N, C-alpha and C positions, 0 to 999 in steps of 0.2 A: 693859230693854235686853237684846239678844241679840247674841252674836257667833257666827258660823257660817261654814263654808266656802261659797264661791260654789257654787250649784247650777246644773245644766244649764238649768233653766227660769227662772233669773234673767235679767232684761233687761240685756244687755251695754251698751245705750245709757244706762240709768239709772246703772250703775256707772261708765261712762266720764264721765258728767256730774259725778260726784264729783271725778274727776281734773281735768277741765277747769276747774271752778269753783275748785278748790283752787289749781291752778297760777296762774290769773288773779289770785287774791287773795294767795297766799303769796309769789309771785315778782315782784310789782309793785315796780318800782324796781331789781330785780336783773337782770331780763331785759328786752330791748327791748319796749316797750309794743305796738308794731305787731305783733311776733311773738305776744305774749300775746293780743291782740285777734283774731288770725287763726287761733287754734286752732279747728279745725272740730269740729262736733258729731260725736261718735263716734270721736274721735281714738284712744282707747285701747280701743275695743270689741273689736277683733280680737286684742288682746294679753292680755286678761283670763284666758283659759284656756290660756295658753302652757305647753307641756310643760315639766315640771321646776320650775314655779313654783306655789307654794301660795298661794291668795288667799282672804282672809276679808272678810266684810262685817260692819259693826256696824249694827244695826237698833234704832231708838228709835221707839216708838209706831207700829210698822208701816212706818216709812220708813227706807230705806237712807241713812245719813248719813256713813258712813266706810268705807274699804276699806284693806287692807294686803296686801302680798305678801312672801313669804319663801321661801328655798330654801337648798340647800347652796351655799356660797360659789362665786361665778362666777369667782373669781380664783385662779389656780394657786398663788400664794404663800401663800394662806390656805385651802388645800384642806380643812383639818380644821375649819373654822369654818362656822357657820350665817350666813346673811346676811339682813338685813331690807332688802328692795329698795325698798319704798315704804310710806308711811302718809299717807293723804290724807283730808280731811274737807270736807263742805260748809262754807263760810266761817262761817255763823252758829253752827256747833257747835265752832269752834276756840276753845281757851282755857277750856273748860268741864269738863275732866277726862276726856273721852272718849279722848283720845290716850294717856294713861297706861294706861288699861284695855286698849286695843287693842295697844299696845306690849307690855305684860305678857303678853297672849295669844300674840303672836308668839314671844316668848322662851320661854314655856311649851311651845309646839308644837315649837320648834326643839330644846329639851331632850328632848322625847319622841322626837325623831328622832336623838338621840345627840349633839347639839351643845351643849357646855358653854361654848363661846366664840362670841361673835356679833360681826359687823362690820356697819357701814352707812356709806354715803357721804352727805355733806351739802354743799350749796353753801357755799363758804367765807363768802360774804356773808350767808347765811341765819342771822343771829344769834338769831332767835326759836327756830328748830329746834335750833340748837346748844345753846342754854341749856336747852331741853327735854330733849335727850338727856343732857346733863351732869347735870341735876337727877335723872335716872333711872339714874345709875350708869355711863353711857358715858364713856370717856376719849378725848380728842383725841390722835391719834397723831402729828400733824405729818407724816403721809404725804399727799401731794397728787396729784391727777390733773387734768391740763388737759383741757378740753373746749371745745366751741363750741356754744352753743344760740342759735338765732335770729340768727346772725351776730355774736354777742358771745362773746369769749373769756372763759371762766370757769374757776375752780378748784373742785374738790371736795376735801374733807378726809375722811380715814378715821377712824372712831370704832370703839373696841373695848369690849366688855363681857365680862369674865371671870366 
């Protein structure tokens, strides 16, 4: 297993496929199915190297199976925090321990950037992800953000790690 920063010669479509597959799997029943089915190939390809965002890939047996992004908090109220923006895996690798390894790498990298406190947002209805983050030391803040994805009103909940 290897975790490294995304390189310029990495195929953005291959990385985007991780997002696409993960969304279709993880958000089934939480987001409208027609929205999930309509996610186009390459949906995230142009966002992978976004300025100010640090992105990692997890490689197993020469194949990219997971990706994560982190940065300085994007929220003014939490300006002294690091933020984990995303962690996604190909569905067949979910629940096999890779998430904890990639999460810990993000936390380690944020600490190296001087952030001792970390935040992340999770869909309120994503009980699997919430349980995962809680098991790994994150605490639910009861701070919520309303959003709309695919025509469905949803809420995200903020988690903290000190």
